[in-house]
PyMOL Python script that loads the backbone (N, CA, C, O; Angstrom):
from pymol import cmd

cmd.read_pdbstr("""\
ATOM      1  N   UNK A   1      22.456   9.581   6.568  1.00  0.00           N
ATOM      2  CA  UNK A   1      21.188   8.722   6.612  1.00  0.00           C
ATOM      3  C   UNK A   1      21.216   7.904   7.844  1.00  0.00           C
ATOM      4  O   UNK A   1      20.187   7.800   8.512  1.00  0.00           O
ATOM      5  N   UNK A   2      22.336   7.301   8.207  1.00  0.00           N
ATOM      6  CA  UNK A   2      22.439   6.431   9.422  1.00  0.00           C
ATOM      7  C   UNK A   2      21.956   7.274  10.697  1.00  0.00           C
ATOM      8  O   UNK A   2      21.194   6.853  11.567  1.00  0.00           O
ATOM      9  N   UNK A   3      22.475   8.398  10.648  1.00  0.00           N
ATOM     10  CA  UNK A   3      22.052   9.262  11.909  1.00  0.00           C
ATOM     11  C   UNK A   3      20.576   9.539  12.036  1.00  0.00           C
ATOM     12  O   UNK A   3      19.975   9.611  13.108  1.00  0.00           O
ATOM     13  N   UNK A   4      20.064   9.684  10.866  1.00  0.00           N
ATOM     14  CA  UNK A   4      18.496   9.909  10.843  1.00  0.00           C
ATOM     15  C   UNK A   4      17.731   8.606  11.282  1.00  0.00           C
ATOM     16  O   UNK A   4      16.762   8.632  12.041  1.00  0.00           O
ATOM     17  N   UNK A   5      18.265   7.461  10.729  1.00  0.00           N
ATOM     18  CA  UNK A   5      17.548   6.159  11.054  1.00  0.00           C
ATOM     19  C   UNK A   5      17.790   5.746  12.524  1.00  0.00           C
ATOM     20  O   UNK A   5      16.982   5.042  13.129  1.00  0.00           O
ATOM     21  N   UNK A   6      18.974   6.226  13.096  1.00  0.00           N
ATOM     22  CA  UNK A   6      19.190   6.100  14.460  1.00  0.00           C
ATOM     23  C   UNK A   6      18.298   6.871  15.269  1.00  0.00           C
ATOM     24  O   UNK A   6      17.708   6.348  16.214  1.00  0.00           O
ATOM     25  N   UNK A   7      18.149   8.129  14.954  1.00  0.00           N
ATOM     26  CA  UNK A   7      17.296   9.083  15.507  1.00  0.00           C
ATOM     27  C   UNK A   7      15.788   8.764  15.609  1.00  0.00           C
ATOM     28  O   UNK A   7      15.085   8.886  16.611  1.00  0.00           O
ATOM     29  N   UNK A   8      15.390   8.292  14.272  1.00  0.00           N
ATOM     30  CA  UNK A   8      14.078   7.807  14.172  1.00  0.00           C
ATOM     31  C   UNK A   8      13.901   6.414  13.668  1.00  0.00           C
ATOM     32  O   UNK A   8      13.585   6.225  12.493  1.00  0.00           O
ATOM     33  N   UNK A   9      14.098   5.386  14.542  1.00  0.00           N
ATOM     34  CA  UNK A   9      14.048   4.024  14.298  1.00  0.00           C
ATOM     35  C   UNK A   9      12.452   3.716  13.680  1.00  0.00           C
ATOM     36  O   UNK A   9      11.486   4.437  13.934  1.00  0.00           O
ATOM     37  N   UNK A  10      12.415   2.713  12.977  1.00  0.00           N
ATOM     38  CA  UNK A  10      11.108   2.268  12.281  1.00  0.00           C
ATOM     39  C   UNK A  10      10.010   2.153  13.425  1.00  0.00           C
ATOM     40  O   UNK A  10       8.880   2.612  13.260  1.00  0.00           O
ATOM     41  N   UNK A  11      10.393   1.535  14.561  1.00  0.00           N
ATOM     42  CA  UNK A  11       9.442   1.180  15.603  1.00  0.00           C
ATOM     43  C   UNK A  11       8.932   2.545  16.206  1.00  0.00           C
ATOM     44  O   UNK A  11       7.742   2.651  16.501  1.00  0.00           O
ATOM     45  N   UNK A  12       9.773   3.549  16.388  1.00  0.00           N
ATOM     46  CA  UNK A  12       9.414   4.811  16.940  1.00  0.00           C
ATOM     47  C   UNK A  12       8.439   5.507  15.971  1.00  0.00           C
ATOM     48  O   UNK A  12       7.387   6.015  16.359  1.00  0.00           O
ATOM     49  N   UNK A  13       8.841   5.502  14.714  1.00  0.00           N
ATOM     50  CA  UNK A  13       7.935   6.062  13.697  1.00  0.00           C
ATOM     51  C   UNK A  13       6.568   5.510  13.696  1.00  0.00           C
ATOM     52  O   UNK A  13       5.602   6.260  13.559  1.00  0.00           O
ATOM     53  N   UNK A  14       6.426   4.111  13.856  1.00  0.00           N
ATOM     54  CA  UNK A  14       5.291   3.462  13.786  1.00  0.00           C
ATOM     55  C   UNK A  14       4.364   3.836  15.113  1.00  0.00           C
ATOM     56  O   UNK A  14       3.178   4.159  15.047  1.00  0.00           O
ATOM     57  N   UNK A  15       5.089   3.735  16.241  1.00  0.00           N
ATOM     58  CA  UNK A  15       4.481   4.013  17.542  1.00  0.00           C
ATOM     59  C   UNK A  15       3.858   5.406  17.630  1.00  0.00           C
ATOM     60  O   UNK A  15       2.701   5.610  17.998  1.00  0.00           O
ATOM     61  N   UNK A  16       4.783   6.400  17.236  1.00  0.00           N
ATOM     62  CA  UNK A  16       4.222   7.721  17.256  1.00  0.00           C
ATOM     63  C   UNK A  16       3.114   8.058  16.199  1.00  0.00           C
ATOM     64  O   UNK A  16       2.302   8.956  16.422  1.00  0.00           O
ATOM     65  N   UNK A  17       3.097   7.363  15.110  1.00  0.00           N
ATOM     66  CA  UNK A  17       2.041   7.597  14.205  1.00  0.00           C
ATOM     67  C   UNK A  17       0.595   6.967  14.740  1.00  0.00           C
ATOM     68  O   UNK A  17      -0.506   7.477  14.533  1.00  0.00           O
ATOM     69  N   UNK A  18       0.823   5.894  15.384  1.00  0.00           N
ATOM     70  CA  UNK A  18      -0.352   5.316  16.066  1.00  0.00           C
ATOM     71  C   UNK A  18      -0.931   6.302  17.236  1.00  0.00           C
ATOM     72  O   UNK A  18      -2.101   6.668  17.343  1.00  0.00           O
ATOM     73  N   UNK A  19       0.028   6.604  17.981  1.00  0.00           N
ATOM     74  CA  UNK A  19      -0.414   7.717  19.034  1.00  0.00           C
ATOM     75  C   UNK A  19      -1.134   8.855  18.512  1.00  0.00           C
ATOM     76  O   UNK A  19      -2.158   9.190  19.108  1.00  0.00           O
ATOM     77  N   UNK A  20      -0.762   9.502  17.495  1.00  0.00           N
ATOM     78  CA  UNK A  20      -1.425  10.628  16.931  1.00  0.00           C
ATOM     79  C   UNK A  20      -2.689  10.249  16.041  1.00  0.00           C
ATOM     80  O   UNK A  20      -3.528  11.096  15.736  1.00  0.00           O
ATOM     81  N   UNK A  21      -2.763   8.974  15.663  1.00  0.00           N
ATOM     82  CA  UNK A  21      -3.906   8.620  14.933  1.00  0.00           C
ATOM     83  C   UNK A  21      -3.594   8.879  13.345  1.00  0.00           C
ATOM     84  O   UNK A  21      -4.527   9.180  12.600  1.00  0.00           O
ATOM     85  N   UNK A  22      -2.392   8.766  12.899  1.00  0.00           N
ATOM     86  CA  UNK A  22      -1.959   9.071  11.576  1.00  0.00           C
ATOM     87  C   UNK A  22      -2.534   7.897  10.661  1.00  0.00           C
ATOM     88  O   UNK A  22      -2.995   8.091   9.536  1.00  0.00           O
ATOM     89  N   UNK A  23      -2.454   6.740  11.246  1.00  0.00           N
ATOM     90  CA  UNK A  23      -2.818   5.517  10.366  1.00  0.00           C
ATOM     91  C   UNK A  23      -4.026   4.922  10.984  1.00  0.00           C
ATOM     92  O   UNK A  23      -3.992   4.529  12.151  1.00  0.00           O
ATOM     93  N   UNK A  24      -5.129   4.835  10.227  1.00  0.00           N
ATOM     94  CA  UNK A  24      -6.331   4.249  10.774  1.00  0.00           C
ATOM     95  C   UNK A  24      -6.330   2.770  10.446  1.00  0.00           C
ATOM     96  O   UNK A  24      -6.857   1.986  11.235  1.00  0.00           O
ATOM     97  N   UNK A  25      -5.777   2.353   9.343  1.00  0.00           N
ATOM     98  CA  UNK A  25      -5.689   1.042   9.122  1.00  0.00           C
ATOM     99  C   UNK A  25      -4.216   0.668   8.775  1.00  0.00           C
ATOM    100  O   UNK A  25      -3.590   1.403   8.011  1.00  0.00           O
ATOM    101  N   UNK A  26      -3.686  -0.354   9.260  1.00  0.00           N
ATOM    102  CA  UNK A  26      -2.192  -0.732   9.100  1.00  0.00           C
ATOM    103  C   UNK A  26      -2.035  -1.721   7.904  1.00  0.00           C
ATOM    104  O   UNK A  26      -1.053  -2.448   7.757  1.00  0.00           O
ATOM    105  N   UNK A  27      -3.153  -1.668   7.031  1.00  0.00           N
ATOM    106  CA  UNK A  27      -2.979  -2.663   5.919  1.00  0.00           C
ATOM    107  C   UNK A  27      -1.998  -2.307   4.837  1.00  0.00           C
ATOM    108  O   UNK A  27      -1.172  -3.137   4.456  1.00  0.00           O
ATOM    109  N   UNK A  28      -2.063  -1.137   4.350  1.00  0.00           N
ATOM    110  CA  UNK A  28      -1.192  -0.759   3.201  1.00  0.00           C
ATOM    111  C   UNK A  28      -0.056   0.213   3.501  1.00  0.00           C
ATOM    112  O   UNK A  28       1.085   0.002   3.089  1.00  0.00           O
ATOM    113  N   UNK A  29      -0.376   1.252   4.206  1.00  0.00           N
ATOM    114  CA  UNK A  29       0.622   2.337   4.486  1.00  0.00           C
ATOM    115  C   UNK A  29       1.849   1.806   5.306  1.00  0.00           C
ATOM    116  O   UNK A  29       1.698   1.186   6.359  1.00  0.00           O
ATOM    117  N   UNK A  30       2.917   2.052   4.829  1.00  0.00           N
ATOM    118  CA  UNK A  30       4.093   1.705   5.542  1.00  0.00           C
ATOM    119  C   UNK A  30       4.724   3.076   6.189  1.00  0.00           C
ATOM    120  O   UNK A  30       5.396   3.823   5.478  1.00  0.00           O
ATOM    121  N   UNK A  31       4.514   3.324   7.360  1.00  0.00           N
ATOM    122  CA  UNK A  31       4.893   4.623   7.907  1.00  0.00           C
ATOM    123  C   UNK A  31       6.398   4.987   7.790  1.00  0.00           C
ATOM    124  O   UNK A  31       6.741   6.141   7.533  1.00  0.00           O
ATOM    125  N   UNK A  32       7.254   4.023   7.977  1.00  0.00           N
ATOM    126  CA  UNK A  32       8.635   4.479   7.937  1.00  0.00           C
ATOM    127  C   UNK A  32       8.959   4.857   6.385  1.00  0.00           C
ATOM    128  O   UNK A  32       9.614   5.869   6.136  1.00  0.00           O
ATOM    129  N   UNK A  33       8.534   4.110   5.481  1.00  0.00           N
ATOM    130  CA  UNK A  33       8.799   4.474   4.075  1.00  0.00           C
ATOM    131  C   UNK A  33       8.106   5.765   3.651  1.00  0.00           C
ATOM    132  O   UNK A  33       8.624   6.561   2.868  1.00  0.00           O
ATOM    133  N   UNK A  34       6.942   5.924   4.193  1.00  0.00           N
ATOM    134  CA  UNK A  34       6.139   7.275   4.003  1.00  0.00           C
ATOM    135  C   UNK A  34       6.919   8.385   4.520  1.00  0.00           C
ATOM    136  O   UNK A  34       6.937   9.429   3.868  1.00  0.00           O
ATOM    137  N   UNK A  35       7.562   8.295   5.602  1.00  0.00           N
ATOM    138  CA  UNK A  35       8.337   9.471   6.212  1.00  0.00           C
ATOM    139  C   UNK A  35       9.551   9.610   5.394  1.00  0.00           C
ATOM    140  O   UNK A  35       9.789  10.702   4.878  1.00  0.00           O
ATOM    141  N   UNK A  36      10.348   8.607   5.223  1.00  0.00           N
ATOM    142  CA  UNK A  36      11.566   8.707   4.432  1.00  0.00           C
ATOM    143  C   UNK A  36      11.326   9.152   2.921  1.00  0.00           C
ATOM    144  O   UNK A  36      12.222   9.649   2.238  1.00  0.00           O
ATOM    145  N   UNK A  37      10.184   8.953   2.521  1.00  0.00           N
ATOM    146  CA  UNK A  37       9.790   9.458   1.018  1.00  0.00           C
ATOM    147  C   UNK A  37       9.884  10.921   1.147  1.00  0.00           C
ATOM    148  O   UNK A  37      10.579  11.569   0.364  1.00  0.00           O
ATOM    149  N   UNK A  38       9.205  11.481   2.116  1.00  0.00           N
ATOM    150  CA  UNK A  38       9.045  13.063   2.262  1.00  0.00           C
ATOM    151  C   UNK A  38      10.382  13.624   2.615  1.00  0.00           C
ATOM    152  O   UNK A  38      10.733  14.665   2.060  1.00  0.00           O
ATOM    153  N   UNK A  39      11.204  13.011   3.526  1.00  0.00           N
ATOM    154  CA  UNK A  39      12.468  13.423   4.001  1.00  0.00           C
ATOM    155  C   UNK A  39      13.372  13.580   2.787  1.00  0.00           C
ATOM    156  O   UNK A  39      13.846  14.654   2.415  1.00  0.00           O
ATOM    157  N   UNK A  40      13.560  12.405   2.213  1.00  0.00           N
ATOM    158  CA  UNK A  40      14.718  12.343   1.142  1.00  0.00           C
ATOM    159  C   UNK A  40      14.116  12.859  -0.195  1.00  0.00           C
ATOM    160  O   UNK A  40      14.878  13.312  -1.049  1.00  0.00           O
ATOM    161  N   UNK A  41      12.819  12.809  -0.400  1.00  0.00           N
ATOM    162  CA  UNK A  41      12.222  13.481  -1.718  1.00  0.00           C
ATOM    163  C   UNK A  41      12.429  14.883  -1.674  1.00  0.00           C
ATOM    164  O   UNK A  41      12.549  15.448  -2.761  1.00  0.00           O
ATOM    165  N   UNK A  42      12.495  15.559  -0.636  1.00  0.00           N
ATOM    166  CA  UNK A  42      12.834  17.119  -0.625  1.00  0.00           C
ATOM    167  C   UNK A  42      14.331  17.340  -0.861  1.00  0.00           C
ATOM    168  O   UNK A  42      14.719  18.402  -1.348  1.00  0.00           O
ATOM    169  N   UNK A  43      15.236  16.295  -0.503  1.00  0.00           N
ATOM    170  CA  UNK A  43      16.596  16.576  -0.763  1.00  0.00           C
ATOM    171  C   UNK A  43      17.038  16.277  -2.118  1.00  0.00           C
ATOM    172  O   UNK A  43      18.128  16.672  -2.530  1.00  0.00           O
ATOM    173  N   UNK A  44      16.197  15.566  -2.853  1.00  0.00           N
ATOM    174  CA  UNK A  44      16.829  15.130  -4.251  1.00  0.00           C
ATOM    175  C   UNK A  44      15.974  15.754  -5.415  1.00  0.00           C
ATOM    176  O   UNK A  44      14.754  15.856  -5.280  1.00  0.00           O
ATOM    177  N   UNK A  45      16.510  16.104  -6.373  1.00  0.00           N
ATOM    178  CA  UNK A  45      15.840  16.552  -7.631  1.00  0.00           C
ATOM    179  C   UNK A  45      15.569  18.059  -7.607  1.00  0.00           C
ATOM    180  O   UNK A  45      15.707  18.759  -6.604  1.00  0.00           O
ATOM    181  N   UNK A  46      15.171  18.488  -8.807  1.00  0.00           N
ATOM    182  CA  UNK A  46      14.672  19.972  -8.893  1.00  0.00           C
ATOM    183  C   UNK A  46      13.335  20.081  -8.631  1.00  0.00           C
ATOM    184  O   UNK A  46      12.930  20.997  -7.915  1.00  0.00           O
ATOM    185  N   UNK A  47      12.469  19.144  -9.190  1.00  0.00           N
ATOM    186  CA  UNK A  47      11.048  19.291  -9.182  1.00  0.00           C
ATOM    187  C   UNK A  47      10.448  18.201  -8.116  1.00  0.00           C
ATOM    188  O   UNK A  47      10.699  16.997  -8.153  1.00  0.00           O
ATOM    189  N   UNK A  48       9.649  18.823  -7.204  1.00  0.00           N
ATOM    190  CA  UNK A  48       9.151  17.999  -6.195  1.00  0.00           C
ATOM    191  C   UNK A  48       7.644  18.175  -6.294  1.00  0.00           C
ATOM    192  O   UNK A  48       7.101  19.240  -6.000  1.00  0.00           O
ATOM    193  N   UNK A  49       6.922  17.004  -6.754  1.00  0.00           N
ATOM    194  CA  UNK A  49       5.488  17.061  -6.902  1.00  0.00           C
ATOM    195  C   UNK A  49       4.888  15.913  -6.037  1.00  0.00           C
ATOM    196  O   UNK A  49       5.609  14.964  -5.726  1.00  0.00           O
ATOM    197  N   UNK A  50       3.675  15.971  -5.667  1.00  0.00           N
ATOM    198  CA  UNK A  50       2.894  15.005  -4.912  1.00  0.00           C
ATOM    199  C   UNK A  50       2.978  13.603  -5.823  1.00  0.00           C
ATOM    200  O   UNK A  50       3.197  12.533  -5.254  1.00  0.00           O
ATOM    201  N   UNK A  51       2.823  13.662  -7.023  1.00  0.00           N
ATOM    202  CA  UNK A  51       2.844  12.425  -7.783  1.00  0.00           C
ATOM    203  C   UNK A  51       4.426  11.861  -7.800  1.00  0.00           C
ATOM    204  O   UNK A  51       4.704  10.663  -7.840  1.00  0.00           O
ATOM    205  N   UNK A  52       5.310  12.838  -7.765  1.00  0.00           N
ATOM    206  CA  UNK A  52       6.745  12.137  -7.730  1.00  0.00           C
ATOM    207  C   UNK A  52       6.944  11.618  -6.277  1.00  0.00           C
ATOM    208  O   UNK A  52       7.716  10.668  -6.147  1.00  0.00           O
ATOM    209  N   UNK A  53       6.331  12.133  -5.150  1.00  0.00           N
ATOM    210  CA  UNK A  53       6.572  11.532  -3.885  1.00  0.00           C
ATOM    211  C   UNK A  53       5.987  10.157  -3.936  1.00  0.00           C
ATOM    212  O   UNK A  53       6.639   9.186  -3.549  1.00  0.00           O
ATOM    213  N   UNK A  54       4.744  10.050  -4.415  1.00  0.00           N
ATOM    214  CA  UNK A  54       4.061   8.810  -4.314  1.00  0.00           C
ATOM    215  C   UNK A  54       4.796   7.810  -5.202  1.00  0.00           C
ATOM    216  O   UNK A  54       4.864   6.650  -4.793  1.00  0.00           O
ATOM    217  N   UNK A  55       5.403   8.155  -6.471  1.00  0.00           N
ATOM    218  CA  UNK A  55       6.164   7.211  -7.100  1.00  0.00           C
ATOM    219  C   UNK A  55       7.340   6.679  -6.281  1.00  0.00           C
ATOM    220  O   UNK A  55       7.687   5.498  -6.254  1.00  0.00           O
ATOM    221  N   UNK A  56       7.945   7.742  -5.580  1.00  0.00           N
ATOM    222  CA  UNK A  56       9.153   7.293  -4.707  1.00  0.00           C
ATOM    223  C   UNK A  56       8.562   6.354  -3.729  1.00  0.00           C
ATOM    224  O   UNK A  56       9.084   5.245  -3.626  1.00  0.00           O
ATOM    225  N   UNK A  57       7.581   6.643  -3.027  1.00  0.00           N
ATOM    226  CA  UNK A  57       6.943   5.690  -1.890  1.00  0.00           C
ATOM    227  C   UNK A  57       6.811   4.239  -2.658  1.00  0.00           C
ATOM    228  O   UNK A  57       7.266   3.194  -2.192  1.00  0.00           O
ATOM    229  N   UNK A  58       6.223   4.328  -3.711  1.00  0.00           N
ATOM    230  CA  UNK A  58       5.848   3.008  -4.379  1.00  0.00           C
ATOM    231  C   UNK A  58       7.046   2.310  -4.885  1.00  0.00           C
ATOM    232  O   UNK A  58       6.972   1.097  -5.085  1.00  0.00           O
ATOM    233  N   UNK A  59       8.094   2.922  -5.102  1.00  0.00           N
ATOM    234  CA  UNK A  59       9.331   2.209  -5.412  1.00  0.00           C
ATOM    235  C   UNK A  59      10.086   1.752  -4.306  1.00  0.00           C
ATOM    236  O   UNK A  59      11.003   0.967  -4.545  1.00  0.00           O
ATOM    237  N   UNK A  60       9.835   2.152  -2.961  1.00  0.00           N
ATOM    238  CA  UNK A  60      10.465   1.572  -1.912  1.00  0.00           C
ATOM    239  C   UNK A  60       9.667   0.732  -0.974  1.00  0.00           C
ATOM    240  O   UNK A  60      10.252  -0.088  -0.267  1.00  0.00           O
ATOM    241  N   UNK A  61       8.226   0.894  -0.910  1.00  0.00           N
ATOM    242  CA  UNK A  61       7.461   0.129  -0.162  1.00  0.00           C
ATOM    243  C   UNK A  61       7.045  -1.247  -0.551  1.00  0.00           C
ATOM    244  O   UNK A  61       7.001  -1.511  -1.752  1.00  0.00           O
ATOM    245  N   UNK A  62       6.760  -2.080   0.258  1.00  0.00           N
ATOM    246  CA  UNK A  62       6.349  -3.531  -0.152  1.00  0.00           C
ATOM    247  C   UNK A  62       5.146  -3.546  -0.808  1.00  0.00           C
ATOM    248  O   UNK A  62       4.966  -4.498  -1.567  1.00  0.00           O
ATOM    249  N   UNK A  63       4.131  -2.588  -0.688  1.00  0.00           N
ATOM    250  CA  UNK A  63       2.858  -2.475  -1.384  1.00  0.00           C
ATOM    251  C   UNK A  63       2.631  -1.108  -1.875  1.00  0.00           C
ATOM    252  O   UNK A  63       2.753  -0.099  -1.180  1.00  0.00           O
ATOM    253  N   UNK A  64       2.256  -1.137  -3.250  1.00  0.00           N
ATOM    254  CA  UNK A  64       2.180   0.034  -3.829  1.00  0.00           C
ATOM    255  C   UNK A  64       0.635   0.770  -3.275  1.00  0.00           C
ATOM    256  O   UNK A  64      -0.283   0.124  -2.772  1.00  0.00           O
ATOM    257  N   UNK A  65       0.635   2.119  -3.492  1.00  0.00           N
ATOM    258  CA  UNK A  65      -0.524   2.773  -3.133  1.00  0.00           C
ATOM    259  C   UNK A  65      -1.039   3.639  -4.166  1.00  0.00           C
ATOM    260  O   UNK A  65      -0.221   4.334  -4.769  1.00  0.00           O
ATOM    261  N   UNK A  66      -2.349   3.717  -4.489  1.00  0.00           N
ATOM    262  CA  UNK A  66      -2.968   4.459  -5.569  1.00  0.00           C
ATOM    263  C   UNK A  66      -2.859   5.858  -5.349  1.00  0.00           C
ATOM    264  O   UNK A  66      -2.728   6.273  -4.197  1.00  0.00           O
ATOM    265  N   UNK A  67      -2.901   6.690  -6.389  1.00  0.00           N
ATOM    266  CA  UNK A  67      -2.892   8.229  -6.190  1.00  0.00           C
ATOM    267  C   UNK A  67      -3.860   8.722  -5.253  1.00  0.00           C
ATOM    268  O   UNK A  67      -3.522   9.606  -4.465  1.00  0.00           O
ATOM    269  N   UNK A  68      -5.245   8.169  -5.244  1.00  0.00           N
ATOM    270  CA  UNK A  68      -6.054   8.803  -4.332  1.00  0.00           C
ATOM    271  C   UNK A  68      -5.949   8.289  -2.899  1.00  0.00           C
ATOM    272  O   UNK A  68      -6.438   8.901  -1.950  1.00  0.00           O
ATOM    273  N   UNK A  69      -5.227   7.028  -2.775  1.00  0.00           N
ATOM    274  CA  UNK A  69      -4.933   6.630  -1.538  1.00  0.00           C
ATOM    275  C   UNK A  69      -3.769   7.338  -0.910  1.00  0.00           C
ATOM    276  O   UNK A  69      -3.694   7.469   0.312  1.00  0.00           O
ATOM    277  N   UNK A  70      -2.873   7.789  -1.725  1.00  0.00           N
ATOM    278  CA  UNK A  70      -1.747   8.623  -1.167  1.00  0.00           C
ATOM    279  C   UNK A  70      -2.237   9.911  -0.821  1.00  0.00           C
ATOM    280  O   UNK A  70      -1.876  10.364   0.265  1.00  0.00           O
ATOM    281  N   UNK A  71      -3.096  10.678  -1.639  1.00  0.00           N
ATOM    282  CA  UNK A  71      -3.455  11.919  -1.429  1.00  0.00           C
ATOM    283  C   UNK A  71      -4.448  11.970  -0.164  1.00  0.00           C
ATOM    284  O   UNK A  71      -4.504  12.997   0.511  1.00  0.00           O
ATOM    285  N   UNK A  72      -5.180  10.915   0.124  1.00  0.00           N
ATOM    286  CA  UNK A  72      -6.038  10.998   1.106  1.00  0.00           C
ATOM    287  C   UNK A  72      -5.236  10.890   2.574  1.00  0.00           C
ATOM    288  O   UNK A  72      -5.822  11.121   3.632  1.00  0.00           O
ATOM    289  N   UNK A  73      -4.037  10.569   2.518  1.00  0.00           N
ATOM    290  CA  UNK A  73      -3.310  10.445   3.665  1.00  0.00           C
ATOM    291  C   UNK A  73      -2.591  11.718   4.026  1.00  0.00           C
ATOM    292  O   UNK A  73      -1.942  11.791   5.070  1.00  0.00           O
ATOM    293  N   UNK A  74      -2.700  12.778   3.134  1.00  0.00           N
ATOM    294  CA  UNK A  74      -2.013  14.078   3.466  1.00  0.00           C
ATOM    295  C   UNK A  74      -3.109  14.931   4.228  1.00  0.00           C
ATOM    296  O   UNK A  74      -3.911  15.697   3.693  1.00  0.00           O
ATOM    297  N   UNK A  75      -2.995  14.660   5.545  1.00  0.00           N
ATOM    298  CA  UNK A  75      -4.140  15.259   6.407  1.00  0.00           C
ATOM    299  C   UNK A  75      -3.377  16.243   7.395  1.00  0.00           C
ATOM    300  O   UNK A  75      -2.148  16.271   7.472  1.00  0.00           O
ATOM    301  N   UNK A  76      -4.184  17.006   8.105  1.00  0.00           N
ATOM    302  CA  UNK A  76      -3.431  17.779   9.223  1.00  0.00           C
ATOM    303  C   UNK A  76      -2.924  16.932  10.276  1.00  0.00           C
ATOM    304  O   UNK A  76      -2.061  17.421  11.005  1.00  0.00           O
ATOM    305  N   UNK A  77      -3.295  15.787  10.479  1.00  0.00           N
ATOM    306  CA  UNK A  77      -2.731  15.003  11.501  1.00  0.00           C
ATOM    307  C   UNK A  77      -1.354  14.490  11.052  1.00  0.00           C
ATOM    308  O   UNK A  77      -0.407  14.318  11.819  1.00  0.00           O
ATOM    309  N   UNK A  78      -1.340  14.248   9.629  1.00  0.00           N
ATOM    310  CA  UNK A  78       0.075  13.941   9.154  1.00  0.00           C
ATOM    311  C   UNK A  78       1.019  15.011   9.258  1.00  0.00           C
ATOM    312  O   UNK A  78       2.196  14.792   9.546  1.00  0.00           O
ATOM    313  N   UNK A  79       0.554  16.191   9.031  1.00  0.00           N
ATOM    314  CA  UNK A  79       1.401  17.429   9.131  1.00  0.00           C
ATOM    315  C   UNK A  79       1.788  17.630  10.664  1.00  0.00           C
ATOM    316  O   UNK A  79       2.904  18.052  10.969  1.00  0.00           O
ATOM    317  N   UNK A  80       0.894  17.335  11.547  1.00  0.00           N
ATOM    318  CA  UNK A  80       1.268  17.530  12.979  1.00  0.00           C
ATOM    319  C   UNK A  80       2.485  16.398  13.297  1.00  0.00           C
ATOM    320  O   UNK A  80       3.500  16.650  13.946  1.00  0.00           O
ATOM    321  N   UNK A  81       2.198  15.286  12.779  1.00  0.00           N
ATOM    322  CA  UNK A  81       3.085  14.063  12.962  1.00  0.00           C
ATOM    323  C   UNK A  81       4.588  14.523  12.478  1.00  0.00           C
ATOM    324  O   UNK A  81       5.577  14.482  13.210  1.00  0.00           O
ATOM    325  N   UNK A  82       4.577  14.957  11.146  1.00  0.00           N
ATOM    326  CA  UNK A  82       5.787  15.354  10.454  1.00  0.00           C
ATOM    327  C   UNK A  82       6.493  16.525  11.333  1.00  0.00           C
ATOM    328  O   UNK A  82       7.697  16.498  11.590  1.00  0.00           O
ATOM    329  N   UNK A  83       5.650  17.515  11.748  1.00  0.00           N
ATOM    330  CA  UNK A  83       6.062  18.624  12.582  1.00  0.00           C
ATOM    331  C   UNK A  83       6.823  18.145  13.875  1.00  0.00           C
ATOM    332  O   UNK A  83       7.908  18.607  14.227  1.00  0.00           O
ATOM    333  N   UNK A  84       6.128  17.167  14.536  1.00  0.00           N
ATOM    334  CA  UNK A  84       6.685  16.414  15.790  1.00  0.00           C
ATOM    335  C   UNK A  84       7.974  15.899  15.452  1.00  0.00           C
ATOM    336  O   UNK A  84       8.882  16.055  16.269  1.00  0.00           O
ATOM    337  N   UNK A  85       8.221  15.238  14.243  1.00  0.00           N
ATOM    338  CA  UNK A  85       9.448  14.588  13.907  1.00  0.00           C
ATOM    339  C   UNK A  85      10.516  15.697  13.669  1.00  0.00           C
ATOM    340  O   UNK A  85      11.673  15.440  14.001  1.00  0.00           O
ATOM    341  N   UNK A  86      10.245  16.830  13.159  1.00  0.00           N
ATOM    342  CA  UNK A  86      11.138  17.829  12.782  1.00  0.00           C
ATOM    343  C   UNK A  86      11.597  18.453  14.159  1.00  0.00           C
ATOM    344  O   UNK A  86      12.790  18.661  14.379  1.00  0.00           O
ATOM    345  N   UNK A  87      10.635  18.735  15.052  1.00  0.00           N
ATOM    346  CA  UNK A  87      11.029  19.289  16.277  1.00  0.00           C
ATOM    347  C   UNK A  87      11.892  18.331  17.138  1.00  0.00           C
ATOM    348  O   UNK A  87      12.817  18.792  17.806  1.00  0.00           O
ATOM    349  N   UNK A  88      11.622  17.069  17.135  1.00  0.00           N
ATOM    350  CA  UNK A  88      12.577  16.093  17.799  1.00  0.00           C
ATOM    351  C   UNK A  88      13.894  16.101  17.173  1.00  0.00           C
ATOM    352  O   UNK A  88      14.885  16.113  17.903  1.00  0.00           O
ATOM    353  N   UNK A  89      14.012  16.097  15.976  1.00  0.00           N
ATOM    354  CA  UNK A  89      15.195  16.150  15.207  1.00  0.00           C
ATOM    355  C   UNK A  89      16.015  17.496  15.539  1.00  0.00           C
ATOM    356  O   UNK A  89      17.237  17.439  15.672  1.00  0.00           O
ATOM    357  N   UNK A  90      15.403  18.551  15.654  1.00  0.00           N
ATOM    358  CA  UNK A  90      15.924  19.845  15.968  1.00  0.00           C
ATOM    359  C   UNK A  90      16.492  19.808  17.413  1.00  0.00           C
ATOM    360  O   UNK A  90      17.623  20.216  17.680  1.00  0.00           O
ATOM    361  N   UNK A  91      15.698  19.332  18.254  1.00  0.00           N
ATOM    362  CA  UNK A  91      16.124  19.113  19.731  1.00  0.00           C
ATOM    363  C   UNK A  91      17.401  18.384  19.821  1.00  0.00           C
ATOM    364  O   UNK A  91      18.343  18.757  20.520  1.00  0.00           O
ATOM    365  N   UNK A  92      17.392  17.218  19.008  1.00  0.00           N
ATOM    366  CA  UNK A  92      18.646  16.458  19.163  1.00  0.00           C
ATOM    367  C   UNK A  92      19.817  17.013  18.743  1.00  0.00           C
ATOM    368  O   UNK A  92      20.875  16.798  19.335  1.00  0.00           O
ATOM    369  N   UNK A  93      19.721  17.796  17.651  1.00  0.00           N
ATOM    370  CA  UNK A  93      21.056  18.512  17.049  1.00  0.00           C
ATOM    371  C   UNK A  93      21.436  19.652  17.883  1.00  0.00           C
ATOM    372  O   UNK A  93      22.598  20.058  17.886  1.00  0.00           O
ATOM    373  N   UNK A  94      20.489  20.203  18.611  1.00  0.00           N
ATOM    374  CA  UNK A  94      20.628  21.447  19.353  1.00  0.00           C
ATOM    375  C   UNK A  94      21.574  21.177  20.536  1.00  0.00           C
ATOM    376  O   UNK A  94      22.253  22.090  21.004  1.00  0.00           O
ATOM    377  N   UNK A  95      21.615  19.986  20.994  1.00  0.00           N
ATOM    378  CA  UNK A  95      22.254  19.588  22.195  1.00  0.00           C
ATOM    379  C   UNK A  95      23.733  19.602  22.047  1.00  0.00           C
ATOM    380  O   UNK A  95      24.451  19.283  22.995  1.00  0.00           O
TER     381      UNK A  95
END
""", "prot")
cmd.dss("prot")
cmd.show_as("cartoon", "prot")
cmd.util.cbc("prot")
cmd.orient("prot")
């Protein structure tokens, strides 16, 4: 986990999300918690559902997010953002 948080510090995650337009309002969604929810959510448990990811996010973030608020953030821009993060991670471990 420390290797991941070193590779993807919170400031980088926020800045890159801003650059791509992932977050329109910075009021509720905490990008680092959102990213780690998906990263570690896929690594744990047998069943992975969107509702489960939302519950995981709500248990770690400072402010909870409603089901509709969570689902509205699952956009093509978010997919592009996550893809960029995967590519960056692969580039780092390939060295």
